C-alpha positions in Angstrom: 142.4 129.0 99.5 146.1 130.4 99.6 145.6 132.6 102.7 143.5 129.9 104.7 146.1 127.3 103.7 148.9 129.7 104.8 147.6 130.2 107.9 147.2 126.6 108.8 150.7 126.0 107.4 152.1 128.8 109.9 150.2 127.5 112.9 151.6 123.7 112.3 155.2 124.6 111.4 155.6 127.3 114.1 154.5 124.8 116.7 157.6 122.8 116.4 161.4 123.3 116.7 161.9 119.9 115.1 162.5 120.7 111.3 161.8 116.7 110.3 158.4 117.3 112.2 157.6 120.9 110.3 158.2 119.5 107.0 156.1 116.7 107.5 153.4 118.8 108.5 154.0 121.0 105.6 154.0 118.1 103.1 150.4 116.8 104.6 148.8 120.1 104.3 150.3 121.2 100.6 149.4 117.4 99.5 145.7 117.7 100.2 145.3 120.8 98.7 147.8 121.3 96.1 149.3 119.1 93.3 152.8 118.9 95.4 153.8 115.3 96.2 157.1 115.7 98.2 159.3 118.5 100.2 162.8 118.6 100.2 165.3 120.8 102.6 168.9 121.0 102.4 172.0 123.4 102.9 174.8 124.5 100.7 178.0 124.7 101.9 180.1 126.5 99.5 183.4 126.4 100.9 183.4 122.2 101.0 181.1 122.1 97.7 178.9 120.1 99.4 175.2 119.8 99.7 173.4 118.4 103.1 170.4 116.9 102.3 168.5 117.0 105.9 165.0 116.4 105.6 162.5 114.9 103.1 158.6 114.1 103.5 156.6 112.6 100.6 153.4 110.7 100.1 154.7 107.5 101.3 157.2 108.1 104.1 159.7 111.1 105.6 162.8 110.9 107.0 165.9 112.8 108.0 168.6 112.2 105.4 171.8 113.4 107.1 173.6 113.1 104.2 176.3 115.1 102.0 176.9 114.5 98.1 179.7 116.9 96.3 178.3 119.1 93.9 179.2 119.3 90.2 180.7 122.6 89.3 177.7 123.2 87.3 175.4 123.1 90.3 178.0 124.4 92.4 178.2 127.5 89.9 174.8 127.8 89.5 173.9 127.8 93.5 176.5 130.8 94.1 175.1 133.0 90.7 173.7 136.7 91.5 171.4 135.5 88.7 169.7 132.7 90.8 166.2 133.6 91.7 164.5 133.3 95.0 162.3 130.6 93.3 163.5 128.7 91.1 161.7 125.8 88.7 163.4 123.0 86.9 160.4 121.2 84.7 162.1 117.9 84.7 165.0 116.7 86.9 166.4 114.8 84.5 167.1 117.5 82.3 169.3 119.0 85.5 171.2 115.2 86.5 173.6 117.5 88.7 170.9 118.5 90.9 168.9 115.4 90.7 171.7 113.3 92.2 172.1 115.5 95.3 168.2 115.0 96.1 166.6 112.1 98.0 166.7 108.7 95.4 162.7 108.8 96.0 162.3 111.8 93.9 161.0 110.8 90.3 163.5 112.5 87.9 160.5 112.7 85.9 158.7 115.1 88.3 159.4 119.1 88.3 161.1 120.5 91.2 160.3 124.1 92.5 163.5 125.4 94.8 163.2 128.3 97.1 166.0 130.0 98.9 165.7 130.1 102.5 166.6 133.6 104.7 167.0 134.5 107.7 167.9 138.0 109.1 168.9 138.3 105.4 171.3 135.8 105.1 170.8 132.5 102.8 170.7 129.6 105.1 169.2 126.6 102.9 167.3 125.5 100.0 163.2 124.5 100.6 162.5 122.1 97.4 158.6 120.9 96.2 158.2 118.0 93.6 155.0 117.7 91.5 154.4 115.0 88.5 153.5 118.0 86.4 155.2 121.2 85.0 152.6 123.5 85.9 151.6 125.3 89.2 149.0 128.0 89.9 150.6 131.6 90.3 148.3 131.3 94.0 150.5 128.2 94.6 153.9 129.9 93.7 153.0 132.8 96.1 152.3 130.2 98.7 155.5 129.0 98.7 157.3 131.9 98.6 155.6 132.7 102.1 156.4 129.5 103.2 160.2 130.4 103.8 159.6 132.2 106.6 157.9 130.0 108.8 160.3 127.3 107.9 163.5 129.4 108.5 163.8 129.2 112.2 163.1 125.2 112.3 166.0 125.0 109.1 168.3 127.6 111.7 168.0 125.0 114.7 168.7 122.2 112.4 172.2 124.1 111.1 173.0 124.8 114.6 172.7 121.2 115.0 175.3 120.5 112.9 177.8 122.3 114.3 177.9 119.0 116.9 177.9 116.6 114.0 181.1 114.7 114.2 184.3 116.2 112.1 184.4 113.2 109.9 180.8 113.7 108.6 181.0 117.6 108.5 184.6 118.4 108.5 186.3 121.3 110.4 184.2 123.9 109.0 181.4 122.6 111.1 182.9 124.3 114.1 182.7 128.0 114.3 186.5 129.4 114.8 185.6 131.4 117.7 185.0 128.0 119.6 188.4 126.5 120.1 187.0 123.2 118.7 184.1 123.2 121.1 180.5 122.8 119.9 178.4 126.3 119.7 175.0 127.0 121.1 173.1 129.1 119.1 171.3 131.5 121.8 172.1 135.0 121.4 172.5 134.6 125.5 175.4 131.6 124.8 177.1 133.8 121.9 177.8 137.1 124.6 179.0 134.4 126.6 181.6 133.1 124.1 182.4 136.7 123.0 183.5 137.3 126.5 185.9 134.3 126.6 187.4 134.9 123.4 188.0 138.6 124.2 189.4 137.8 127.6 191.6 134.3 126.8 195.0 135.8 125.3 194.8 138.1 128.8 196.2 136.0 131.4 193.4 137.8 133.6 191.5 135.6 136.6 187.8 134.4 135.4 185.4 133.8 137.9 181.9 131.6 136.1 178.8 131.9 138.2 175.8 130.0 137.4 173.7 127.4 138.7 174.9 123.7 139.0 174.6 121.8 135.7 175.0 124.9 133.5 178.4 123.7 131.9 181.0 126.0 133.6 183.5 123.4 133.6 183.2 123.2 129.9 183.6 127.0 129.5 186.5 127.1 131.5 188.0 124.2 129.1 186.8 126.0 126.3 189.1 129.3 128.1 192.0 127.4 128.5 192.0 125.9 124.8 191.5 129.5 123.2 194.4 131.1 125.5 198.3 131.1 124.8 198.5 128.5 127.7 196.7 125.9 125.6 199.9 123.8 125.1 200.7 123.6 129.0 198.2 121.8 131.6 194.8 122.2 132.4 194.3 121.3 135.9 190.7 120.9 137.4 190.7 121.1 141.3 187.1 120.6 142.5 187.4 122.4 146.0 184.0 120.6 147.5 185.6 117.1 147.0 188.8 117.4 148.6 189.4 116.0 152.3 190.3 119.0 154.6 192.7 117.2 156.5 194.5 116.3 153.2 193.7 119.8 151.1 196.9 121.6 151.8 198.8 119.0 150.4 196.9 118.6 147.7 196.9 121.9 146.2 200.5 122.4 147.2 201.9 119.2 147.7 204.6 117.9 150.3 208.2 117.2 151.0 209.0 113.6 152.1 208.6 113.1 155.7 206.2 115.9 156.2 203.9 113.8 158.0 203.3 110.0 158.2 202.7 108.1 155.1 204.5 111.0 153.2 207.3 108.7 151.9 208.3 110.8 149.1 208.4 114.3 147.4 204.8 115.0 146.2 204.3 118.1 143.6 200.5 119.4 144.2 197.8 120.6 141.7 199.1 124.2 141.4 202.9 122.9 140.3 200.8 120.6 138.0 199.5 123.6 136.2 202.6 125.4 136.3 202.6 127.6 132.8 198.9 126.5 132.0 195.3 126.8 133.8 194.3 125.9 137.2 190.4 125.4 137.3 188.9 125.8 141.1 185.8 124.4 140.7 183.2 125.3 143.2 185.7 127.7 145.0 182.5 128.4 147.4 183.0 125.3 149.3 186.6 125.9 150.3 187.4 125.6 154.2 188.4 129.6 155.6 191.8 127.9 156.6 192.6 127.7 152.7 191.0 130.7 151.7 193.8 132.6 153.6 196.5 130.2 152.2 194.9 130.6 148.6 194.7 134.4 149.2 198.6 134.5 149.6 199.1 132.2 146.7 197.2 134.3 144.3 199.1 137.5 145.2 202.7 135.9 145.1 202.1 133.7 142.6 204.3 131.2 144.7 203.6 128.1 146.8 205.4 126.2 149.4 204.8 122.7 149.6 203.9 121.5 153.2 206.9 120.5 155.2 209.1 122.7 153.0 211.2 125.6 153.7 211.7 127.1 150.2 209.0 129.2 148.1 208.3 127.8 144.8 207.4 130.5 141.9 204.8 129.1 139.5 203.4 131.0 136.3 199.6 130.0 136.4 196.1 131.4 135.2 192.8 130.8 137.6 189.7 130.2 136.4 187.2 129.7 139.3 183.3 128.7 139.4 180.8 128.6 141.7 177.1 128.2 142.0 176.7 129.7 145.2 176.3 133.7 146.0 179.9 134.4 146.9 178.8 138.4 147.8 176.2 136.9 150.2 178.6 134.6 151.7 181.3 137.6 152.3 178.4 139.5 153.8 177.9 136.6 156.4 181.8 135.9 157.1 181.7 132.5 155.2 184.1 133.6 152.7 186.6 136.1 152.4 186.1 139.3 151.0 189.6 140.3 149.7 190.0 136.8 148.0 186.2 137.3 146.6 187.8 140.4 145.2 190.9 138.6 143.9 188.8 136.0 141.8 186.3 138.6 140.7 188.6 140.2 138.2 186.4 139.5 135.3 182.8 137.7 135.6 181.3 135.5 133.4 177.7 134.7 134.2 176.3 131.3 132.7 172.5 131.5 132.0 170.2 128.3 133.2 168.7 126.3 130.3 165.3 127.9 130.9 166.4 131.1 129.5 167.8 129.8 126.7 165.5 127.6 125.2 166.7 127.4 121.7 169.7 125.6 122.5 167.9 122.5 123.8 167.4 121.1 120.3 171.3 121.6 119.9 172.4 120.0 122.9 170.1 117.1 122.7 170.8 116.0 119.2 174.6 116.2 120.9 173.9 114.1 123.8 171.9 111.4 121.8 174.9 111.1 119.4 177.3 111.0 121.9 175.3 108.5 124.2 174.7 106.4 121.2 178.1 106.1 120.0 179.4 105.2 123.4 176.5 102.3 123.5 177.8 101.0 120.2 174.8 101.6 118.2 174.9 101.7 114.6 173.0 105.0 114.7 171.1 107.9 117.0 167.4 107.5 116.7 165.4 110.7 115.8 164.2 112.4 118.4 161.2 113.3 116.6 158.0 115.2 118.2 159.0 114.8 121.5 161.8 117.5 121.1 159.0 120.0 121.9 158.5 118.6 125.2 162.4 118.8 126.0 162.1 122.8 124.6 159.1 123.2 127.2 160.4 121.6 130.3 162.5 123.9 132.9 165.4 121.9 133.6 166.5 122.6 137.2 169.5 120.4 136.9 170.2 122.5 133.5 172.2 120.8 130.8 173.7 118.0 133.2 170.0 117.1 133.8 169.3 117.3 129.7 172.3 114.7 129.2 171.1 112.6 132.1 167.5 112.4 130.7 168.5 111.7 127.2 170.4 108.7 128.4 168.1 107.5 130.7 165.5 107.8 127.4 168.0 106.0 125.1 168.2 103.2 127.5 164.3 102.9 128.4 163.6 103.1 124.9 166.0 100.4 123.4 164.2 98.6 121.1 161.3 100.6 120.8 160.6 104.2 119.3 162.6 106.8 121.3 160.6 108.5 124.2 161.7 111.1 126.3 161.3 110.3 130.0 161.6 113.2 132.0 162.6 112.6 135.8 159.2 112.7 137.9 160.9 114.0 141.3 161.6 117.4 139.3 159.0 117.3 136.6 156.1 116.8 138.9 157.1 119.7 141.0 157.7 122.5 138.7 155.6 125.2 138.7 155.7 125.5 135.0 152.3 124.4 133.4 153.7 122.6 130.6 156.4 120.6 133.1 153.7 118.9 134.8 151.7 118.4 131.5 154.8 116.7 130.5 154.8 113.9 133.0 151.1 113.0 132.6 151.8 112.7 129.1 155.0 110.7 129.1 155.0 107.2 128.4 156.2 106.3 132.5 152.8 108.1 133.2 150.3 105.8 131.9 146.7 107.0 131.9 146.7 107.7 135.5 147.5 110.9 137.5 151.5 112.1 137.4 151.9 111.9 141.6 152.3 108.4 142.0 155.4 108.6 139.9 157.9 109.8 142.6 157.4 106.9 144.6 159.7 104.0 144.1 161.4 105.5 140.8 164.6 103.4 140.0 167.6 105.1 139.4 169.4 105.3 135.9 172.1 102.9 136.9 169.2 100.0 138.4 167.2 100.8 134.8 170.5 100.0 132.8 171.2 97.1 134.9 167.4 95.5 134.8 167.6 96.1 131.3 170.8 94.3 130.6 169.7 91.7 132.7 166.6 90.9 130.9 168.4 90.6 127.7 170.5 88.1 129.2 167.5 86.2 130.3 166.1 86.6 127.1 169.6 84.9 125.5 170.2 82.6 127.7 173.3 83.9 128.8 175.0 84.6 125.2 176.4 87.8 124.1 177.5 87.1 120.9 175.7 85.6 117.5 171.9 85.3 116.6 169.8 86.4 119.5 172.5 87.1 121.9 172.0 90.2 124.5 174.4 92.3 122.3 171.9 92.0 119.2 168.9 92.4 121.1 170.0 95.7 122.8 171.8 96.6 119.5 175.1 97.4 121.1 178.5 96.0 120.2 179.4 93.1 122.1 182.7 94.2 123.4 181.0 97.5 124.7 178.4 95.1 126.3 180.9 93.0 127.9 182.6 96.0 129.3 179.2 97.5 130.7 178.6 94.0 132.3 181.9 93.7 134.3 181.5 97.5 135.2 178.4 97.0 137.0 179.4 93.3 138.4 177.0 91.1 136.6 177.6 87.6 135.8 177.6 86.4 132.2 178.8 83.8 130.3 180.1 80.6 132.6 179.5 83.1 135.7 175.8 82.9 135.2 173.8 81.3 138.1 171.4 78.6 136.9 168.7 80.5 136.6 169.9 82.3 133.3 170.0 79.2 131.8 173.1 77.1 132.8 176.3 77.3 131.6 176.0 79.4 128.5 178.8 80.5 126.2 179.5 84.2 125.4 
């Protein structure tokens, strides 16, 4: 019995990286074949003397707990004790009240608890607990519980990685890795290597070139590098080389003197002077025009600038971090980028991997973006991603982290008032060579029951979806924002947040409404 049951558990648990779904699968399988009624998983943070309740699944419901509970000294010492076994049995929870109060209240205190330590790579990362109405389980069932820990460990590790992006108010500063400079940390080995390299080079002042596909987060890594460096107290100046008008680029970068050209009514310092003592981030460096490449090379060599119309060289102290999604070596061969400038920038090169090569980062980023966006919209709580996490993990993300963030923003808006569903961009998803990606579009709630090919026609933009959604709420509320049945209540957002977004999108409300919205409604 136990071997076949264990195989079924492995199949179900290992089919998802979502911890809540994994524990729900586990509970249903165990309930059908054993006396176990519920499963709980938690994490003990000894430095905080806290137990984090993560997920519970029982006979009637499952929930993502997201709670922390201070532990009494007796339980704290027990959890740290070297005498603590890999499987620990509490015959009746009411006999160990210190532990009972750290568990979900729906677990009867008359039940027995079987608590297993969960390890990954030999390190204790959490506790997996099972409760039963009776005090005894068979030896075969106890052996099964010990074997279950392995399949659960990966899902738990992903959840613990997501803890790093919960707010400091919820978890405290210890949730942020010390090498991160206060930024959240992706758990993949590929990104860990990037972080280690940034940590090593941060104190040196060397020029750093960040390369990688569009949307992988090069700007965030540049900021991280600055925050880890001795220059963090000074300015971080972001220069998008691709967006500067060619006629004004020299003035923008290096400043100008009064009267240098028509309209120069006063002296103006440029972006390099603003970065004096700090870091200048040259984003999209491959888009810099040839004439400015020569000028930039001189500035990097001499660490001086001369304002447009000026006659004096101004010495500066700055660090340069550059980023590009172009192949600068190929551009050098084609004569589109100066080779000597490339050598100057390519002192330390950091290649940022695309998201499809580090899929284990996706659950962490997804939970972070959903919480961030829900907070921006004034929602009381972020909806759980649930089983759709698997679809996010399998998709190739041609737009990388930026596309993932936009996808979740769009999904939150389109799912407002309904269970959360992931809405992938059909323009990209239908064209991906990855078979799973194509299946996702057909599986998504946007695709309906038909074929996915028609989705690429006439798909509204995200702003259009937001506008239509807010207009629909205003129609339903008769133009009212506040109060019972108001648009803010219908959308589950703070009224001030909604009013701000309506103004930003030039959507009339209250007494500005046309007659078709129900007359002169008060907001």
